[in-house]
N, C-alpha and C positions, 0 to 999 in steps of 0.2 A: 806754319799757317796751313790750315785745312782748306783746300780748294775742291772738296768733293761734293759740297752742297750746291745745288743748282736752283736758280729761280726760273720758273716757267710762266710766261705771261701769254695773254690772248687765247686762253683755253676756251674751247666751246663748252656750253653748259652741259653737254652730253658726257663729258669726261669726268669719271670718278677716280678714287684712289687706285683701284685695281687696273683701270684702263691706262692711267698715267704710268704705272709701274710696267705694264705690258709694252707701251710705246718706248720707254727708255731701256728696257731689257735688251733691245737690239744693239745698244751702245756698250753694254757690259752688265756687271752684277749690281742690281739695285738693292741698296740697304733699306731705304724707305721712300715712299711716295705719298704725298699728302696734298689734296686739293683744299685750298682755304675756303671755308664756308662762312656765310653771313650768320652771326649769332642769333638773330631773331628769326629769319626765314629758313635757315638751314640750306639755302641754295648756294651753289658755287659762286665765288666772287670773281671767277675768271682767271685765277692764277694759282700757282702752287709751288711746292718745293720737292725736289728729288735729291736723295743722297746716294752717290755711287760709292763702290767699295775702294776705288783708287783715284788719285788725281788724274792719271792717264785716261781712265774711263770717263771721268767728268769732262775732260778736254775733248775727248772723242765725241761725247754727246753734244757739246756745244757746237763742234765743227759740223757734225752730221745732221743734227736735228733743229738747229736754229733756222727758222724760216720754213720748216717742214709743214706740209699740209695735213691737218688733223680735222676730219669732218668739215672740210671746207674753209677752215681758218688757218692762217699761217701763224704758228706758235713762235714765241720769242724765248730763247734759251740763253741764259747768262750764268756765270759763276755768281752765287748769292753773296751779297755784301753783308757784313755783320750788322745786326739790328742796332739801330741808333736809339739812345735814350730819348724819351719824349719829355 
């Protein structure tokens, strides 16, 4: 089971993919960082996903960054659950 992918919620609108990667780099090696955007408007939907290079780095990110203040908002960081069939 891969526990390297993180769900990040409550992101401020100001955060883009690069800023998200920069925030999580302090917890370890970031493989990918993506802010989910609205298909029609292209604006951030306020959440995203980050993949760390190891399970330990992902756990470290949850421990150290969950509840962290980013541009005045407390972000939520959890291990991402597998996508469910709709």
